[in-house]
C-alpha positions in Angstrom: -12.0 -30.8 19.7 -10.3 -28.6 22.4 -9.8 -25.8 20.0 -13.5 -24.9 20.5 -13.3 -25.3 24.0 -10.4 -23.4 24.6 -11.8 -20.4 22.3 -15.6 -20.6 24.0 -14.2 -20.6 28.0 -11.4 -17.2 26.9 -14.2 -15.4 25.1 -16.7 -15.8 27.7 -14.4 -15.1 30.7 -12.2 -12.5 28.7 -15.9 -10.8 28.2 -17.0 -11.3 31.9 -13.6 -9.1 33.1 -13.9 -6.7 30.7 -17.4 -6.0 31.7 -16.2 -5.5 35.4 -13.3 -2.8 33.8 -10.4 -5.1 34.3 -8.1 -6.0 30.7 -9.2 -9.3 28.8 -5.9 -11.3 29.7 -7.0 -11.6 33.3 -10.0 -13.8 31.9 -7.8 -15.5 29.6 -6.0 -16.7 32.4 -8.9 -17.9 34.5 -10.3 -19.5 32.0 -7.1 -22.0 31.6 -7.5 -22.4 35.2 -11.1 -22.9 35.4 -10.4 -25.6 32.8 -7.6 -27.3 34.8 -10.6 -27.1 37.6 -13.1 -28.7 35.5 -10.4 -31.4 34.5 -9.8 -32.0 37.8 -13.5 -32.5 39.4 -14.6 -34.6 36.4 -11.8 -36.5 35.1 -11.9 -35.1 31.5 -9.2 -34.7 29.9 -8.2 -31.1 29.0 -4.5 -30.5 28.6 -2.8 -28.1 26.4 -1.7 -29.6 23.3 1.2 -29.1 20.5 -1.2 -26.6 19.0 -1.6 -24.8 21.8 2.2 -24.4 22.9 2.7 -23.5 19.3 0.0 -20.8 19.1 1.6 -19.2 22.5 4.9 -18.8 21.1 4.0 -17.5 18.0 2.1 -14.8 20.1 5.3 -13.7 22.5 7.0 -13.3 19.3 4.7 -11.1 17.4 4.1 -9.1 20.6 8.0 -8.8 21.0 8.2 -7.9 17.0 5.8 -5.5 17.4 7.5 -4.0 20.7 10.9 -3.6 18.7 8.9 -2.3 15.9 8.4 0.8 18.6 12.2 1.1 19.7 14.7 3.6 19.4 17.7 1.2 20.7 19.7 4.8 21.1 16.9 5.6 23.7 17.2 2.8 25.7 21.0 2.6 26.0 21.6 4.7 29.2 22.7 4.9 32.9 18.7 4.3 34.3 18.1 0.9 32.1 21.8 -0.6 32.5 22.3 0.4 36.0 18.8 0.2 37.2 18.7 -3.2 35.8 21.4 -5.0 37.1 21.3 -3.3 40.2 18.0 -4.6 40.9 18.9 -7.9 39.7 22.1 -8.3 41.9 19.9 -6.7 45.2 16.8 -9.3 44.8 19.7 -12.3 44.3 21.2 -11.3 47.1 18.1 -10.7 49.3 15.6 -13.5 48.1 18.2 -16.3 47.9 19.0 -16.8 51.4 15.1 -16.1 52.3 14.2 -19.0 50.3 17.1 -21.6 51.6 15.6 -20.4 55.2 12.1 -20.4 54.4 11.4 -23.4 51.9 14.3 -25.4 53.5 16.0 -26.1 49.8 19.8 -26.2 48.7 21.6 -23.0 48.2 21.7 -23.3 44.4 17.9 -24.0 44.4 17.4 -21.1 46.0 19.9 -19.0 44.1 17.9 -20.5 40.7 14.4 -19.5 42.0 15.7 -16.3 43.0 16.9 -15.4 39.5 13.7 -16.4 38.5 11.4 -14.3 40.2 14.0 -11.3 39.7 12.7 -11.0 36.1 9.5 -8.8 35.2 7.0 -10.0 32.6 8.2 -8.2 29.1 4.7 -9.7 27.7 2.2 -8.2 30.5 4.1 -5.1 30.6 4.4 -4.3 27.0 0.8 -5.4 26.3 -0.2 -3.0 29.5 1.8 -0.1 28.1 1.0 -0.5 24.5 -2.8 -0.9 25.6 -2.3 3.0 27.2 -0.1 4.0 24.1 3.1 4.9 26.7 5.4 2.6 24.9 7.2 5.8 23.7 6.4 7.4 26.9 9.6 8.1 28.9 8.3 5.8 31.9 7.9 3.4 29.2 10.6 3.2 27.3 12.4 3.0 30.8 10.7 -0.1 31.9 10.5 -1.9 27.9 14.8 -1.3 28.1 14.9 -2.5 31.5 13.0 -5.8 30.6 15.5 -6.2 27.5 18.1 -6.4 29.8 16.5 -8.7 31.9 16.0 -10.8 28.9 19.5 -10.9 28.2 20.4 -11.9 31.5 18.0 -14.8 31.3 20.0 -15.7 28.3 23.0 -16.0 30.0 21.7 -18.0 32.7 19.9 -20.7 30.7 22.8 -21.1 28.6 25.0 -21.7 31.6 22.2 -23.7 34.1 22.1 -25.8 30.5 25.7 -26.3 30.2 25.5 -25.0 26.2 26.8 -22.1 24.6 25.9 -20.3 21.7 27.4 -22.0 18.0 30.0 -20.0 16.8 27.6 -18.8 13.9 25.9 -16.6 16.5 28.5 -14.2 15.8 26.7 -13.2 12.5 24.1 -11.5 14.3 26.8 -8.4 15.1 26.7 -8.3 11.2 22.7 -7.8 11.0 22.9 -4.0 10.8 24.0 -4.5 7.7 21.0 -6.0 6.5 18.8 -3.0 7.4 19.2 -1.0 3.8 17.5 -4.4 2.3 14.8 -4.6 5.1 13.6 -1.2 4.4 13.4 -2.1 0.6 11.3 -5.0 1.4 9.1 -2.7 3.7 8.7 -0.1 0.9 7.8 -3.2 -1.7 5.6 -4.9 0.3 2.6 -2.0 -0.2 -0.1 -1.9 2.0 -2.3 -5.4 2.3 -1.7 -8.7 2.7 2.4 -8.9 1.7 3.0 -6.5 4.7 1.5 -8.9 6.9 3.5 -11.6 5.8 6.6 -9.6 5.7 6.3 -9.1 9.6 5.1 -12.8 10.0 8.4 -14.0 8.0 10.6 -11.4 10.2 9.1 -12.2 13.7 8.7 -16.3 13.0 10.7 -17.0 10.3 13.9 -15.1 10.1 13.9 -13.8 13.7 12.6 -16.7 15.6 14.1 -19.6 13.6 16.8 -17.8 12.6 18.1 -17.3 16.0 17.5 -20.6 17.2 19.4 -22.2 14.8 22.6 -20.5 16.0 21.5 -21.1 19.9 20.0 -17.9 20.8 16.4 -16.8 22.0 13.9 -17.0 19.7 12.2 -14.0 21.5 15.7 -12.2 21.0 15.4 -12.9 17.6 11.8 -11.3 17.1 12.9 -8.2 19.1 15.9 -7.3 17.4 14.3 -7.7 13.9 11.7 -5.3 14.7 14.2 -2.7 16.4 15.9 -2.7 13.0 12.9 -1.4 11.4 11.5 0.8 14.0 13.0 3.7 12.1 11.5 3.0 9.0 8.2 5.6 8.4 6.1 2.6 7.5 7.2 1.0 11.3 3.9 1.6 13.0 1.9 0.8 9.8 3.7 -2.5 10.3 2.9 -3.0 13.5 -1.0 -1.9 13.6 -1.7 -4.7 10.7 0.1 -7.4 13.0 -2.3 -6.2 15.8 -5.3 -8.7 15.2 -2.9 -11.7 14.9 -0.8 -11.0 17.6 -3.9 -10.4 19.7 -5.5 -13.9 18.8 -2.2 -16.1 19.2 -1.7 -13.9 23.0 -4.4 -15.4 24.2 -3.1 -18.9 23.6 0.1 -17.7 25.9 -2.6 -16.6 28.6 -4.5 -19.9 28.1 -1.4 -22.2 28.7 -0.3 -20.9 32.0 -3.9 -22.1 33.4 -4.1 -24.9 31.4 -0.6 -26.5 33.0 -2.4 -27.5 36.2 -3.9 -26.8 39.3 -1.0 -26.5 42.5 -0.7 -28.7 45.5 -0.4 -27.3 48.8 3.3 -26.7 48.6 3.3 -24.8 45.4 0.2 -22.9 46.9 2.5 -22.0 49.5 5.5 -20.8 47.6 3.1 -18.9 45.5 1.5 -17.0 48.6 5.1 -15.9 49.9 6.2 -14.7 46.1 3.0 -12.7 46.0 3.5 -11.5 49.6 7.1 -9.8 48.6 5.6 -9.1 45.2 5.6 -5.4 46.2 9.4 -5.1 47.6 10.3 -5.8 43.8 8.2 -2.5 43.1 9.6 -0.5 45.6 12.9 -1.8 44.8 12.4 -0.2 41.2 11.4 3.1 42.8 13.9 3.6 44.6 16.7 2.8 41.7 15.3 4.8 39.5 14.8 7.6 41.3 18.5 7.5 42.2 19.2 7.5 38.5 17.3 11.1 38.8 14.0 10.2 37.6 11.0 12.1 38.9 8.4 10.2 41.1 6.3 10.0 38.4 8.2 8.1 35.7 9.6 6.2 39.0 6.4 4.9 40.0 4.8 4.7 36.7 7.6 2.1 35.1 8.0 0.4 38.7 4.8 -0.4 38.3 4.5 -1.8 35.2 7.8 -3.9 36.6 5.7 -5.7 39.7 5.2 -8.8 38.6 7.1 -12.2 37.7 8.1 -13.4 34.4 7.2 -15.7 32.0 11.1 -15.7 31.5 11.2 -17.1 34.7 9.2 -19.8 33.7 11.5 -20.9 30.6 14.7 -20.5 33.0 13.0 -23.3 35.7 12.3 -25.1 32.4 15.7 -25.5 32.0 17.1 -25.5 35.6 14.5 -26.6 38.0 11.7 -28.7 36.0 10.2 -29.5 39.3 9.8 -26.1 40.7 7.9 -24.9 37.4 4.3 -25.3 38.5 5.0 -23.2 41.8 6.3 -20.4 39.4 3.7 -20.7 37.1 1.0 -19.9 39.9 3.2 -17.3 41.2 3.7 -15.8 37.7 -0.3 -16.0 37.1 -1.0 -14.3 40.8 1.2 -11.5 39.8 -0.4 -10.9 36.4 -3.8 -11.0 38.3 -2.5 -8.2 40.5 -0.3 -6.3 38.3 -2.8 -5.9 35.5 -5.6 -4.1 37.1 -3.4 -2.1 39.1 -1.1 -0.9 35.9 -4.6 0.0 34.4 -5.2 2.7 37.2 -1.6 3.9 37.5 -2.0 7.2 36.8 -5.1 7.8 39.5 -2.8 5.8 41.6 0.2 8.5 41.4 -2.3 11.3 41.6 -3.8 10.1 44.5 0.3 9.5 46.5 2.2 12.4 44.2 2.1 14.5 47.3 3.9 11.7 49.3 6.1 10.1 46.9 7.7 13.0 45.3 9.4 14.1 48.6 12.1 11.0 47.5 12.8 13.0 44.4 16.2 14.4 44.3 17.1 18.2 43.5 18.7 17.3 40.0 16.5 15.3 37.2 16.9 13.6 34.2 17.5 15.4 31.0 14.2 14.1 29.7 12.2 15.3 32.3 13.4 18.9 33.4 10.8 21.7 33.8 9.7 23.6 30.5 9.1 27.4 30.0 7.4 28.3 26.6 8.4 32.1 26.6 6.4 34.0 23.9 4.9 31.0 22.3 1.6 31.8 21.4 0.2 28.7 19.8 1.1 25.4 21.3 0.9 22.2 19.4 0.3 19.1 22.1 1.2 15.7 20.5 3.6 15.7 17.1 2.3 12.8 15.4 0.7 13.1 12.0 -2.2 15.2 13.2 0.2 17.8 15.0 2.8 17.8 11.8 0.4 18.7 9.6 -1.3 21.6 12.1 2.3 22.8 12.3 3.2 23.3 9.0 0.2 24.7 8.2 0.8 27.2 10.4 3.7 28.1 11.0 3.8 30.3 7.9 1.1 33.0 9.7 2.0 32.0 13.2 6.0 31.7 13.8 5.2 31.8 17.7 4.6 28.2 17.4 6.0 24.8 19.5 4.9 22.0 19.5 5.3 18.9 22.3 5.7 15.2 22.5 6.1 12.4 24.9 8.7 10.6 22.6 12.3 12.5 23.0 13.6 10.8 19.6 10.7 12.1 17.7 10.9 15.2 19.3 14.7 15.4 18.1 13.8 14.2 14.6 11.3 17.6 14.2 14.0 19.6 15.5 16.2 18.0 12.6 13.8 19.0 10.3 13.7 22.7 11.7 10.5 22.5 13.9 10.2 24.1 17.3 9.4 20.9 19.1 10.6 19.4 22.7 9.6 16.4 24.8 7.3 17.0 27.0 4.6 14.3 28.8 1.1 16.1 29.1 -0.1 13.1 31.3 3.1 14.0 33.8 1.7 16.2 36.9 5.2 17.6 37.4 5.4 18.7 34.0 1.9 20.9 35.0 3.7 21.9 37.9 6.6 23.2 36.4 4.8 24.4 32.8 5.3 28.3 33.0 3.5 29.4 29.3 2.8 33.6 30.0 1.8 34.4 26.4 0.2 31.1 24.9 -3.1 32.4 23.1 -4.7 28.9 21.7 -3.6 25.0 22.2 -4.2 21.9 19.7 -4.8 18.9 21.5 -3.6 16.6 18.9 -2.0 13.5 21.3 -3.2 9.9 19.9 -5.3 8.6 23.1 -8.3 9.9 24.6 -6.9 10.0 28.2 -3.8 12.6 27.5 -6.1 15.0 25.9 -8.6 14.8 28.7 -6.0 15.4 31.4 -4.3 17.9 29.2 -7.7 19.9 29.0 -8.3 20.1 32.4 -5.2 20.8 33.5 -4.8 23.9 30.9 -8.3 24.7 32.8 -6.9 24.3 36.4 -3.8 26.3 35.6 -6.3 29.7 35.0 -5.6 29.0 30.8 -8.1 31.5 29.5 -7.5 30.8 25.7 -8.7 28.7 23.1 -8.1 24.8 23.2 -9.0 23.0 20.6 -8.6 19.1 20.1 -9.4 16.3 17.2 -10.7 12.6 18.0 -12.6 9.9 16.1 -15.4 9.3 17.9 -17.9 11.5 19.0 -18.5 10.2 22.4 -15.2 11.2 23.1 -15.9 14.6 21.7 -18.3 15.2 24.2 -15.8 14.3 26.9 -13.1 16.4 25.7 -15.7 19.5 25.7 -16.5 18.6 29.1 -13.0 18.5 30.2 -12.4 22.0 29.5 -11.7 22.3 25.7 -13.7 24.8 23.2 -14.2 22.1 20.5 -13.4 18.9 19.7 -13.8 17.8 16.1 -14.3 14.7 14.2 -11.2 13.6 12.7 -12.7 12.0 9.3 -15.7 14.6 9.2 -12.7 16.9 9.3 -10.9 15.3 6.5 -13.5 15.3 4.6 -14.0 18.9 4.9 -10.5 19.3 3.7 -10.9 16.8 0.8 -14.0 19.3 -0.1 -12.0 22.8 0.1 -9.5 21.3 -2.2 -12.0 20.5 -4.9 -13.7 23.8 -4.5 -10.2 25.5 -4.6 -9.3 24.3 -7.8 -12.3 24.1 -9.4 -13.1 26.8 -12.3 -15.6 29.1 -11.5 -17.2 28.7 -15.0 -16.8 25.1 -15.9 -15.9 24.5 -19.3 -18.0 22.1 -21.6 -16.4 19.1 -23.2 -17.2 18.6 -26.6 -16.3 15.7 -29.4 -16.8 13.7 -31.8 -18.1 10.6 -30.0 -16.1 8.3 -32.6 
């Protein structure tokens, strides 16, 4: 039973790399290559089946659907996204095409298609890395995802031209999809919180988005992403995303296994992969300077570029249509880029802090509107992170403390709070340049309500480093994290569930009469 072998090797190597501090997906990739090596050495037939292919495809669709759930489309239609992606694509093709032609002794048309395939970055890897660090909605995360979406659209055009096919006339229906949004919102409201919610997500991602777009000659990946984005503004979109988490994670294991099981490379394929690996840093460097040209700060440009410094599974799809004989060399190149990119992105913030002084020299004098230095004026209480916890704290404090301000790393969320009358502005607590530009002369207390532990630790350390002597309080789900937050400089770190129980009990005390009345009556 091949499924038993896949699960065993994926779990074993996934656990192994996790113990050494690497993302499990690196282990899943390694498991595929180990299985290929065993098959080569022993003659045992270990190959991908239709089941594995199908599971891998479903995993990609679900990932893109959940990415769409976290996207505000208007926030990715920006000069740095459109201009950065198109310029990078053009420059990469212009440089890689003659280089591949001369080094690999191939035809110009083949060199061009290979350059196009290598110009794309991995939507799967970048989205998974950003999601694991809860940075999809951070400014650099939105820029990276926006560029990836533009690249996916370019890939769709290239595949259509290479295959000599065009979408059917029914593809024009997709322009009317926004009219379905009220219906989708009602379906989401009616689905409740249990299995129907999961089934709705699967229906929209795999059936309506995936099969629906394929039926009219468009990419199923694009369909899943579009339907996710259509629900992004619904209040329960994040609940839907969390309900699909486990299903998506399991299916994605199949995607990474599929790459390795495809087969071991020959000498020419390895040579191509080595060359592609050597020029991979140039891809990230080009992204970095292009984003700086669009007025991003060095930190945002660095983190976005690092997330994009890899080769794409979409390049494999392009190759399967236009250059099937180059599929294995490209698969090895993509795999090696994953092995390099995944662990480096894990330490992206530490890398920037180490080289921040040198990288910041390349910044322009004018900065992006989303990245301006911040002055808090006469603010007395600062809330960092305006999700459910931060918003509840803000609404409870505002009557007694009018000198109140909230910060959030999602510009769209900050804008929504402003529309609702709250004093909330965009700021990313994990951005070193934010702290360098922060002016907070009157702040007395800070509430750390960000969703991730890393953001709270950085904020607590930076506040104390800047000489802040006031009170810092945070919340967290786990006792070990609470200890870390206190050690980083916070005065108190409370456990969220414990505080919820205390709040419920306090409501009970407030509503219970001092002398309970006796209830008597006829038992009949």
